[in-house]
N, C-alpha and C positions, 0 to 999 in steps of 0.2 A: 019230436022225430024228426019233423020237417028242419026245425031249428039245427039239430044235430047233423044232419044231410047236407045244410046249406055250409057249415062251420067246415065240415069236411071237405066240400068242393071248394072253396075259398083256399082252404089250406093247401090242397092239391097242385090248384092253377097260379097260386100267388108267384110271381118271378121272385126269384133268387138273386139278391143284389151280392155280386161279385166284389168283395173287398180286397184291395191291396194292401195286405197285412203290413208289410215293412213300411211302404210309403205312409200308412196311418199311423203307426207306431211313431216313426220319426218325427210326427207333428206334436207329439207333446201328450198331454191328457187325452186320451180319445176311448172312445165304447166300439169294442168290435162286436158285432153279429155272426162273427164266424162258426160254427160247428162242425163239429167232426162228420164224416159220411157214417160214422155208426150211429150217430145222433140223429141223424135225419131220418133213418132207416126206423131206429127205433119210434121215434116219434110218429112216424106215418102208420106204423103196424098198430099201436097203441091206439090211434084215431081209428083205422078200421074196427076195431075190435071192438070200441065203444059207440058205433056208428047207430047204434039201433037206442041207445038212451039220451037224455038230456046234457050237454055239455057242462060241468062244474068248474071248467079250470077258468072261464071268464070270471069268476070271482076270485079276487085279491084275500079274502077272508076265508073261503075254502081252501086254498092252496096254502096259507099259515096253518090252519086247523091241521091240514095232511102232513105239515114238516113237523108240527108239535107234537102230532100223535104217534109219530114213529119215534121220534127222538125221545118222548117220554118212555115208550113201551122197551126202548133199548137200556135206556138208564134207569128202570125199576131194580128197586132191590131185590136181590136174589130171595126168595120163599114168601114174599109177598103176595104173589098171587100164581096161578099156575103157568108153567111157560105157553106163549100160544101155538098153535097148530102149524105145521108147514104152509098150509094153504092161508093162515090169516096174516103168517110174515110177508108171504108173496103178495098179499093185498095190500099192506102196509109198505111195502119196497115200490109198488107198482105207484099208489097214491103219491109217494114221495116225490117218484120219479116225475109223474106227470104234473105235479107241483111246481117242480125245479122247470120243466121245460116252460110252461106257461109265464112263470115270473120273467125267464128267459127271453121269450118270444113275444111277451105281450106287455106285462104290469111295470117293466121298466124300461120299456121302449116309449118315445117321445119327450125325451127331455128333461132338464131338473126338475119338473114338476110330478113326473110319474115315481121319480127316485124319491123325491120328499115325502109322498105318499107312501110309498112300499115304507120307508124309515120309519115313518110316524106311527104306521100301524104294526112297529115290533119287527118287520122282517129281519132285521141284520142277526139278532142273536140265534136264530135256528140255524143260519148259516156257520154262524162260528161254530157252534153245537157239531155241525156234521164234521166240518174239521177237526174237531177235538177229537173223533171216535176215530181211532186207527182202523178199523174195519170197513170203513168206508171204501165203496168199490173205485176204480180209475174213473170211469165215466160220470159218478154223482160228484167225485173230487175236481173233474172237470168243467162240468155244467156250475158247482157252487162256486170255485174260483172265479169265472167266467159273470156271473152276477155279482160277486164280491168287487170285482176289479171294475166292473161296470157304476157300480154303486160309489165306490170311493172317487169318482171324479167331482164331487161335492165335497165342500167343505165340511159341511155338518155332517155328513157320514163317514169321514176320516176320522173327525174327532170321536164319534161314537165308537168306531173300531179300536181306537187307539185307548180309549176310557172303558172297554168291555167290562162290566160289571154283573155279568149273568152268569150265575152257576158254579160250574168248575170252570168256565174261561175266564172268572175274576182273578185265578190263582196266577194265571200266565198273561192274560191279555191277547187283543186279536191280532196286534203283527206277532207274536211270538208264536201263535199259531199257526200263521201263515208260514213263517221261517222254519216251524217244525215239520210242515208238509212237504216244504220243499227239501228240508234234508232227509225225509223218509222216503221220498220218489224222487231219490237223483237220478235214476237212469230211465225215468216216465217222461219223455221230450215235451207232452201236452200238459201235463201239470206242471213242469216247471215252466213251461211258458207262461200259463195264466197266474201262477204264482208270483214270478219276476214282474207282471204288468200287473199285478195287485200291488205288489212292494213297491215299483214304482210311483203309482197313484198316491200310496200315502208317504211316500219319501217328499212329496210336494211341499209338505209343510215340515217348519224346521223341528217341530215336536216328534213328528213321524220319522224324519231322517234319525234322530237321534236313538229313537226307540230301536229302529234297526239296527243302528251300529251296537248298541248295548245286546241285543237278542243274539247278536252273531250272525246277522244275515249276509254279510259280504262273503263269507264263503261259499255259500251254496249259489251266490248271485255268480261269483268267478268261474265255478264250474260249471255253470249254465254257458260260459262262454268259450268252453272247450268244443272241439269239433267231434273228440270220441264220444262212442253211445256211453259208456258207463267210466267216465274219469273218477279217479279213487282220489285225488287231492286238487286244489288249484294249481295253476303254474306257479314256481318258483320265480320270486321278484326281480332276480340276478341273472337269470337263465336265458337265453335267447330262444323262443320256440321254434320247435321243427317245421319244417315246409308242411302248408295245409292239405290236408286229404279233402278229397272230394266231400262235400257236406249235401245232405236233403234239405227240402225246404223248411222241414220242421224243425230241424238243427239250427237254420238260418234265422227263422224267426223266433227261436227258443234267444238265441242269441242278440238279438235286437231287442227283446224285450229286457235282458239283463242289461246291455248297455245302456238302454235310456234309464233303468233304476239307479246305475251307477252314476249318471249324470246328476241326477238329483240328491244322490247321496254326498256328493262332492260340494256340499254347501258351505261349510267352515274350515278353516286352516286347520283344525286337528282333526277333524274328519276326512281332510284330504290327504294329512298325512298318514293316517290310519290305513286307506284304501293303497297307498303308496308302498307302505309296508307291506302288505297283503297281496302286491302282485299284480296289481290293476293296470298298471301301465302297459307291460307288455302285453297283457291278454287282449286290452283292447286294440294296440298296435296290430294284433294278427290280423284283423279285419278290414285293414287299409288298403290292401292289397286289389287290385284292378280286378281279379276275376270275381270280388263280391259283389252281390247288387248295390245298388245306388243308395238305397233307404238306408241299408245297414251301415254301410261306410259312411255316410253322413251322420247317422245317430252315434257311432261309435267317435268319428270326429269330435262332436259336440261335446260327448262325455271326456275326451281328452283334453280339450280346450278349455272345460270345467277344472278337469284335475290339475292341470298346470297353472291354474292361477296362483299368483304370488309364488311362482317355483323356487324353491329352497334346495338347500345342498342335497337331501333327501330324492328329491323330484330330479335334481341333475343327473344323478347317479343313475336313478333308473333310464333316463333319457340315453344316457351313453352306454349303457350296456344293452339296451333293447332293441336298437336299430331302427327306431321311430322317425328318426331324421331322415333315413333313405326313403321312406314314405312319405313325410312331409313336404320334403323340397319339390319334387314332380309335381306333386298335387298343388302346391305354392304357385305353380309356374304355369298352372293352367291345365296341367293333363285331366283334371276331373270335373272341368266345368267350374260354371260362376260361385255355386253354391259351397262347393269342397275348396274351391281357390280363397275363397274367403274365410272359412274357417280354419284351414291350415296357416293363411298368412297371421290370423290373430293367435294360432296356438304357437307358431315360432314368436311370435311378440311376446307370449308370455314366458318362453324359453330364456329370452334376452336380458331377464333379470340376473340370470347367473352368468358372471365374468366366465367362467370356463367354458360355456357353449355358445358365448356370442362369437369367437372365430369360427365356430362349425356353421354357425347359421352365414356369418358374412362370405363363408367359402360357397353356398350353394347359390350365390347371386340373388339373395332375397332382399338385400339393402337397397338396391335399385327399384324393387317393388314397394317397400315400405316410404319410399321417398315420391313415387308416383299418388301413392294413395293418400300421403298427406298432402300434397299439395292439391288434390281436389277438396279435401273440406278436412282439415284437421282435427275441428272439434268430433265430427263422425267418425274420423278414423284416430281416436286420441290413444287406443291401446298401442296402434300401428305406429303413431308419433311419438310416444314414450320409447318404444323399441329404436327408432331411429336415435332419440336421445342418447339410450344408454350405448348402441353399438358405436357412439363417438369415444368411449373409454379406453379401448385398444387402439393401437396404430394401424394394426393391420386394416381394420373397418374404418378407420378415420380417411384413410386414404380412399376408400372406396364411396363415403359419404361425400366427399368433396366433388369424386368423379361423376357423382348419380345428382349433384344440384342439392344435395341436402342443406348447406350452410345456407342458400336461398330462403328453403323450408321455414330454417330457424328463425331466420331475420323478418319473413313474412307473418309467421306467427307472432313474434314479439311485437311487431307493427300494429296487427290487426287485434290482437286480444291482449289487451295490456293489462288488466287486473283477474285474467283467469288463472287458475291455481296451477296449472301445466306451465307459466311463466318461468316459475322457477326453476323447472325441470330444464328448458329451453337454455337459458341461460347457466347452467351446470354444465350443459354441451359444449356451451360455446368455450367454457372454462378448459374442457379437456383439448383444446386446440392452443391452449396458453403458450407452448414453446414451440408451435408451427409458423414460422414467419409468413410463409405465403397464405394460411390461413387466416393470420391475423391482418393481414393487410386485404385480403377480401372481406375480411367482416367488416373492417374499416369502411370500406368503400362503399357497403352495402347500407350503411348508416347504424351501426351497432350501438357508437357512444351515445346518441342521443337517446337511442333508448333505454340504456343502461341508466342514464343518470335520471332519467325520468321516472322508471322504478327507484331509484335511490330515494328521491323525494317522495314518493310513496310511502317506501319503507319509514322513513324518518318521521312521517305524518300518522304511519298507523297505531295500532294498539298493541301492546307489550303481549297480551294474551294471544292474538289472534299469530303475532311472531313466535312466540312460543310453540303454539299448535303445529306451526309449519315446521319447525325444528324436530317436532317428536315424530312426525311424518317422514322428515328427512333420515332421522336417525334409523328408524324401522326399515326403510328401502334399501339405506346403505349397508345394514347389516344383513339383509338377505341377499343383496346383490354380492357381494362380498365372501357370502357362504359362512358368516359368524354363527347365525342361527338358521333353522332348517325351515321354520314356519313363522307366523306371526305370533301363533298361540306362545311361542316361547317368551314373548318379550312383555314384560309385564312391569307396572309401577311407571309408566311412561306418563308423564304429564300429557293432557289433552289428548290422550289417545283414546282411540274409540274401538270397544269389543267386538260390535257389530261387524259381519262380515259382509262391506256394503258392495261387493261384486258377485255375491251368491244369485242363484235364480230367485232366490225368495226375497230378495230386498225390494222395498218398496220405493225405496229413493236411491238416486244416484248421488255419489260425492268425489269431489274433487281426487281425495285418495283411494283408491280402492286397494285390494288385498294384493294385487299387483303394484310393484314399485312405482309410484310416481316421480320421486326425486331421491337423488342418490349424492353421494360424495359428501355428506355431511354427517358428523357423528359426533356424539357428546361421549364423556368417558362413561363407562358403564358401572354403575355403582348400587345397582338394584339386587335385589334378593335373585338366587339361583334354584334351579330343582334338577331334576332328573333329566336324563336324557331322551331325545324325540323316540327312539323306540321303545322307551317305557311309559311314553303317555299313553292315556286312555281316551278314548275317544269321549266327544259330549254326550251325555245320558239324559239330560234333561234341558229344557229352555233357561232354567235358572242359572244353568251352568254356563251358558253361553255368556252372559254378562259378570262371571264371576272372575275376579284376577286371579291372575297364575304367576308362575314366578319365572325368572329369565335364565336361561341355559346360556352359559358362558364358558367359550371354548378356552382351553389352558395354552394351545398353541401360541407360539410367539406372534402371530398377524393378529391376533387380538388387540383391538386398538386401546384398550383399558390400560390405563398408567401400571406399571409394576412396581413393587418397592425395591430397593436396591439390597444386595445381601447385606446381613448384619443389623439390619433395621428392624424392629417389631411394629412400627407404625407406617403408614403411608405418610410421605412428605405432602403437606400442603401445597397446593398450586400457588407460585408467587402471582401476586395481581401485576397487571399488565396496564402499563401507563397507554394512554390513547396517543400520547406523542413521542413515546421513547418504549421500544419494544426491541429487545435483543434479536440476533439474527435469527432465522431459521435454522433448525439440525438439520442434518442431511436425513435425506428419505430413508426410512427403515425398510430392509429389504423384507417380504415376505415369504418365507420358508415352507410355512404349511400347506401340504395339498388339499383339494378338496376333499379327495375321499376319505383324509385323516382327520380333516377337521370336525367331523360330526362324530367320529371313533372317540378322539380323547376329549371328555366334557368331565370335568371336574365338579363335583357337587360340593358346594359352599352353604353351610346352613347357619342361618343368622337368628340369633334370638327374636331380633325387632328391625323392621325394615330402617334402613337410614332416613333421617328425615330430610326433605325434599326442601332446598331453600325456597325463596319466595322469587329469587330471580336467578334460575338455575345458568350457571356458566358451561356452556357447551364447546368440546375441543375437537378439532378434526385431527386424524391421525397424525398427517403430514404437514400441519401448521401450528406454530406455536402460540397463535392468538385465539381468543375465544372464536369460535365460528357460528357467527350470527347470520340472521338471512342477507344481510348486505354483504357478507364476505365475499361471494364469489362476482360481485360486481366490483367491488374494490380492486379485486384480484385481477380480475381483466383490466380496468382504467391503469391501476398501477404498471402492468405488462406495456401498454402503451405509453406509458409516460417514461420507459427507458431506453425508447427511441433517441435516434439523434435528433429530430427534430419533431416533439409531438404536438407542437403547436397546433397543427392543421386538425386535431383530434379532439385536443384537452383544453385549449385555450381560445375557447368563445365563449361568449355572453353566457347563452344557455346553459353550457357543461360546468362553467365555473361557477356561476349564482348556483349552481345545484349541489356543487360539493360545498361552498361556504352555509349554504341553506341546511344541508346535512351534518356540519362540523357544531353549528349554534341550536339545532333542534333536536338532535338526537341524544338520549340522555347519556349514553356511554359510547361515543363517536370510536369509530376504530383508528389504532395509531399508524395502520396502514394509508389511510387517507391523508394523515400531515405528514408523513413522509414524501408521500405523493407529492403533495403542493409545496414542500421543500425542493425537493428534486426539480420541479417545474422552474422554481424562483432561482435557481442557482445556473440553469439552462440560458446562454446566452443567445440561443436561438428563439427562446420564448419572450424575451424582453420587449421587443417590439410590439408581437401579439398582446402582450398583457396590458402595456402602456395605451396601444388602439381600443383595444375593447373597454378600457376604464376598470381593470381588474384591481388594479393598484388602488385606486380609491375606494373601491367596495370590499378590499380586506381590511383598509382601516375602518370603515365604517362597520363591518359585520363582524370582525374578529376583536378589534382592539377598542371598539367603542361600544360593542355588544348593542346595537341598535337593532330591533326587531321590525319586523314587516308586518305587513297586514294579516291579521288572525293568527300570528305567531305566538305561542305560548312559551313561558319560562319552567323548562323542564329540568336543568342541570343543576348539579350542585354547586356551591361558590367554589369548592377544589377545582371542579370540572371547568368553570368559567375563567379561573386563574390561568389553569393551562391553556386554552383556547386562546385567551388575550396574548399569553406569553406567546402562541405561535403566531399569532399575527405581527407582532413587534419583529419577530424572527424573521419573517416572511419580507417585510418592509426593509430591515437592513439587508437583507440578499439583493433586494433589488437595489438598494441606494449605493452599494458597493460596486453593483454593473454600471450604474448610471452615471457615476462621478468618473469612469474610465473615459479614454478616448472613445473607443466604440460606442460605448453607451451615450456620449454626447451629440456624438453624429448621428447616432438613431434618432435621438428627440429631436435634434433640430431639423432633421429629414421631416419628421411627423408634422411639426408646427408651419414648414415652409411649403411643404406639398402636399399634405395629408387632406383627407377630405373633412368637410364641415363636423363629421361626428369624430372624426379621429382628433381635430382639432380641440373639441370640446372635453374628449376623455384625456387626451395629453396635458391639457392645463389644468384641469383638477387633479391629476396626479403628480406634478412637477414638484409644489412643494413639498411633497412627502419624501420623495426619493432623491433631491437636489438641495444640497446645502450651501452650494456656490451661489452666493448671491448676485455678483457679475453674471453667471450662466443665467440665472433665474429672470435678472432684468430683460437680459436680452432676448429670451424666448418668451416672457410674459407680456413685455411694455413694448420693447424696441420692434418685435415682430408682431405687435397686434394680438398675439395668443388670448391675451385676458379679455381684451374687448370682443371678440368672439364668444367665450364662456359666459358672460355676462348677456348677452342677446338671449337669452331664453328666460331672462325674467320675466317677461311679459306673460309667461305661460302662468307664473304664480299670481297674477290679479285676478283669473276668474273670470274675466269679463271676456266678450268676444274681440279678438285683434284681426287686424288686415293683413299683417305679415305670417300669421299661421305660426305665431311663437309655440303655442300650446302643441300642435301638432308636430313641430321640431323636439320639443321636450321628450313627447311620447315615443318619436321614432328612435331618438337616441338611449331611453332608459328602458324601452319595452322590454326587453330581455333579461335584465337586471331584477324583475320582480319576480320572485318564486315563494307558491306556486303561480303560476299564471291565472288558475281560475279566480283569483281573489284581486285582479288587476283593476284599479280604477282609476279617473283622473287626481282626485285626493294622492294616490299611492306613487304617482310621477312626481306630483308636484314637492310631495314629501322629500322623497330621496332625491330630487335635485337640489333642494334647499339644504339638505343634509350636507351634501358632496360639496357644495358652493362655499359651506360655512367651513366645513373641514378644510377647503383648499385654502381661503382666506385666513382663516386662524393661523394656518402653520406659516403665512407670510410674516405675521405679524408677531411671531414670537421674537422676544428680546427687542423688539421696537421700541420707539418713545413713547407709542401710545401705551404701551403695559404699564407706564409710570401712573396712568390715570388709577389704576386698581390699588397701587399704592399710597397715592397722596390722597384720594378721594375721602375715604373714610377717616383719615387724621384731620383732613379740614374741618369735616362735620362735626367729629369730636371735639375739634377746639371751639367752633363756633357754638355747640351747644352748651360748652363750660363757660363762655362768656355771657350766654345767655341767661344763666342761672343769676349773675349779679347785676344785669342790667337795672332791674327794679330801683336799685339805691342809687341812681342817678338821674337827674333832671333832664328833661327832653328839651333841647335846643328848640324845636318848633314850638311847643306851649312857651315857653318863657321870651319868645321875640314878640315883636310889636307888629300887629296886624292891621294893615290899613287897605287891604283889598279882599275881595271876596269871589269866589269862584261857584257859578251857580250850575247844578247838573242838571240832568233832565228830569229826574227825579222830584226837583224841587230843594235838594237840599244844598246848603251853602259851605264853604271850606273855607277858612279866612287863610291869609298869606300876608307876609310883608312883600311890596311891589319891588322894594329895591333888592331884596335879595333873590326876588323869583326872577326878575329880569336882568341881574349880573351885575347891576352896579353896584352890589357891596358883595364880597366874598372872592373866592378864587376863582381862576377862569375854569378850571379842568371840571368843577362840579356846575358851570350854568347850563340852562337848557338852551337851544338855539332857538327852539320853537316859543318859548316864552320871552326871550330877547325881542325877536322880530314881533311878537305879537304886543307885548307892551312898550316896546322903545322905537318901534319901528312907525310906517305910515299908516298903518290901521286904526280904525274907530277905537279900540280898545286902548290905545297909547294916549288919546286925548280926552279920556273919560277922566273924572275925578275922582279922587279916592274913594269916596263914600259909594260909588256905582259898583255893581256887580259885572263880573264877566263871563258870559254863558259859554259854556263847553259842552258841546254835543256830542251824543254817542260813547260817552265817557262814562264807566262805573266809578264809585266810591272808592272801589279797591283798586282802579287802578291810578288816580289822581293823587290820594292822599299819602302813599309810601312815595310818589315823586316828589309833594312838596315837603315831605319830612327832610327827605335826601338833600333838596337844596336849602332847606334851613341849617343842615349841619348835621343831621341824625346819621347815625352809621350802626351797620350791623355789627363790625369790630372797632378796636380801639381801646384806650388805655382808660375808658371810664366816662371821660367827657363825652363823646359824641353819641353814645347809644341810648337808644329809646325801646321801649315795647312794642311800638308799632314794625319797626324793622326787625326786631330780634325775634317776633313771634315768628316770623317767615320762616326761620331756621327749624323750630319744633312742630309747626303745623302747616308747614308750606303747600304742602300736596294734599292735605285734609279737606272735608268738608263738602266735595263734589264727587259724583263719578266719571265726570270728564275732565281730562287735565288743563284745559284749555279756561275753567272755572275755577279752576283753584287758584288760592291767594297768591302763591309764587307765579304761576303763570299770569294772573293779573298784574304784577307787580312789574314782569320782563314785556308785557304788553304797553302798559303804561310808559315803562321807561324807553321803549322802542318808537312809541308814537309822541311823543313829547321830547326825544332826541336828548336822551341824558345818558351818555356814555358811559359815565363813571358806573350809574345804577344798573345800568346793562352788563358790564360785565361782572358786577359783584352778584347779580341775581343770577347770572349764567354760570357762573363758579358755583354757587350754593347748589342749582338744579344737577351741574353734573356730578357734583358729591354726594346727591341724595341719589342719583342714579347707582351712582358706584357701589354706594351702600348698601343698596338692594342687590345689585349683582353680588357681591362681596359676601351677603347671607346665603343666596343660594348656592353658592360654591361651597362654602364650608360654615354652616351656621355653629356659633360657638355661645352655648348656654349660660356660660360664666360672665358674659360682657354685661355690664350695669346699663348703657345705652343702647336705644334700639334705632333703627331707622324709620324715617315716616313709613308706614305701609299706605298703600295707596288704598285710594276709597273701596270700602265694602268687600275690600279680599281678605281670604282667611290664611294665606299661607305666603311663603316668600316668591315662589314660583309664579303664581296667581298675581303678585302683586308686580313683577317685573315684567311679565307677559302683558300686564294691561296698560303701563305706565311708558314704556320705552318705545313702542310703535307709536304712541299718541307724542310724546316728546319729540320724537325725528318729525312728524308730520307739523308740530309747532316751529320747529326749527327751520323748516322750509318756508312756512306762511309767513313767519316775522323775521327772516333774514338772521336768524342765529347759527351762524355755519360752525361756531364751534362746540355747540352744543349736539348739532348732528354728526358733525366727524366723533363726537364723544360718544354719543349711542351708537355706532355703526363699532368703535372700538370694543364698546362694552358686550355689543352683540358677538364680537366674532372672539373673546375669551377663551383662550384652550379650557380654560378652568370649569366653565360652565357646563350644565350637561346638557350633551347633543341634542336630547329632544326639547329643551326649554331654546337653545340657539337657532334651531330651525324654526320652531314653531313662531318665535319673535319674527324672526325674517319673513315668513310667509305673512305675519298679520303686518309687518311693515311696509311690505310690498303692498299688499291691498289697501292701507289708510294713506299710502304717500300721495302725495300732489302730483308728482311727476316721476314716471319711472327712469326716464331720462337722466333726470337730477339724480337720483339713487345711484344709476350707473357710474356717473361721473363721479359721485361722492366715493363710490367703493372704489374707482379707478385711481381718484387722487391718494386715498388712503394705502393700496398697494404702492404706488409711486413713491409715498415718503416713507414708507416701510423699506423698500429696496434702496432708497438713493443715501 
């Protein structure tokens, strides 16, 4: 008794917390401890009655027993036991009420642990059973629904209510029971309020939302949004509601609970479409007026914001007839406070997805607000930034975007967030200004072109799968924005599309492409299956249905961007293949005649037995552009528009921009024809000639397009057919520039650059001149007389790789840094390789048609002749061996080489074959001349291979001839002169040349030099075009496996040898072989790099190249 009295005292003296019901509900999932006045009085009366006995309500088990007892007595079969008396029934109902009060006020209070304990002990089935009984009183239903709503704040409880598998409830389910209660008590505001709150909590899970839609819970919730006490039907979706009457607090609480439930029920496109078709939007718009409480307005605005996500044709029609814009405009302007202003702006941003609503939104002055919010942080205000981009589609809104500073916002976003998914949408917004000259000029001044080409390089490097995913999202957004489909659920069989609604309240992660359009104005032809109209779509009823593919609803109006078959034909004509360099002129833009209201009503059902096969690389087609609409198409469209200007050189003819365009042409698998036409347009513009030459673009055109040289990190992804077209484009661009350069204007421009240009301008101009000037007189004037070629050869020092005092490496880097694309892969070797390739291209163009090219034709022929004579040399006696030897030469290794004193000293024989060295040694005043014939003459620092061929030659042996003078020693040099060692200096032929040079035998020097030049020329010929049918082969370089490696190994060493031992003809021949146009460019540039690094003197190399060019131009 004492404990009972103490509990009664605590119950009476406990302060009751007053809860702001609207504000609490507006925060989402909450538990309310509000009870009606009648409930409080009933509880206090019951407590006073039982004050004399111990309180059993503190036990949860007793409460559950009371609930189950009352339920089992009521649900007992008729005739099973006698009917209880009125007094017993009264006691059961009193016990039930006491249990419900205890559960509501004590057992589920204190957080999720209390609710979990209540659920674990089986407390939910009795509650559902009470809801299942039609005879339950209003107070019992109020208390039961309040307990159930509070329990449904936990995820596990919501799952058990959805999957109710107890008794009679199994047939209906917990969600259906609540909906039935809501329908049965449509005029009882307290029951409606608690039922709506319970449904709102259950709708927090996607499965619960689907069950509520399937159970028909939306119409009774819409009835809760009516201000009348006993509405008979929900408001019509196309009728503007009447002015609101005065409403009580309970009515407003009921409306707020229903609005909150609708917020969670708008979780998928199909569910949003279902709500729109049942009139949810005008019902919610009713409570945006200023006379309603702030919490209710905020809750309704949240629901409207979610309901308009991915705004389609049906949503736009509801917005236009409901008058909601008249409320959203003032709220977005700040009339309702910061919270309502933000939600209103986001709701209006959702409405900007539809083209018919954007002019109305712009007329309210909201574009200025979009711009201001996007300036603060575009990522946090991504929805507003999307709306700002979409508002650029209409001319009336574009003017407001410019006035509000929207162009600066677009450029700032592109420069700050280069790889963000919204970047494509920002570029599309810039495309909308493509015919606005003032806007284009402003965009150019803000730096749009460098941002576009940087994005172009990223797309050329990107993965095709990611590109296709972006195209699918762009198609979906374009169809939504233009009204061809009502919601995303109608779009099916779209490659790389996501079925989950990434923008719903239940989404656990965010995506770049939410249900509201994130990019627009790109659309492929619609070739998917189609299904029924949006009005016939059923809401999603299960979680599996969310991931199930659906069909596409295609409008039959002329505004549909899909291709139409011509009359008289039974099949659709296939699209013609589009060449990347030659594309037909774009057709005139088709007029859109279908209105928004009629597009959704005219839907044709097309039945296909099987879905069409999706190609591996689908070709997307924009409705207003004849070419495939790829991710880079908006970028190229803008760049092409800039190229139509009178002087586009300031924007397009810069090193970064031009190198990016060439990179796109050579790295993209299927480059667009618009890029090709743009380059042709630039090459034909006289105003662009000087910038093209100053920046070195001409040389790079040949390097990248004609020779197909790849940069660091680049891969070969194009087909042979595409490579041929790109190569043809490069030759066409050079021809256009050649025509301009050989006019009086062009000659004056080139002369001006050489005479008064900067150091980098002169370098770039010299590298370009041989490619675009065929007049050798003009070339000699510009390259030699004006000193242009000398300045172009100065950066050769940067190829050495060593530290230089003049800073040649830095000069090379500063001259060519902008030509390496992409910039992340730039290194010192990249600069060196590029400069070597461009210099080789320049000099090789000078040598075309000169006498140095004769070596290419004569070299292999001479070697074949020598090899033919070598095969018969063994049948003739050797003159050296048949001579009478009266003198011995002693070498450092102790070996003796016999010789005839008279022959060696020149006393016997012809004068042109004598050796000045031996003549002075053996016939002069040296001690060796006074020795007797039996003494040996010591020759120091000479090998046998250096002296023996000289002695053979002095005794009359020859490599060529008519048989009498040939011997095996000299003729063996023809077949194996470069074999035996890995270093050229130690080969037999090199030893002969060193011996002939030391002992001053000019005839042998010329013969050995001719043979070496012939061998090198033969190696170069095999690199150019190896012919397997040839019976003879040149000497391979030592330990090499292919012709390229042989030439790369031998040629630089041979040039170093020519510098060291003064074989000038061999040196010039090495350079002329190196500069042959027929050699692969990679081999020539690698040879030059090795040659510079192995050369004795780079200054001598400069002089040799200069003399080579002088001889070629003379």
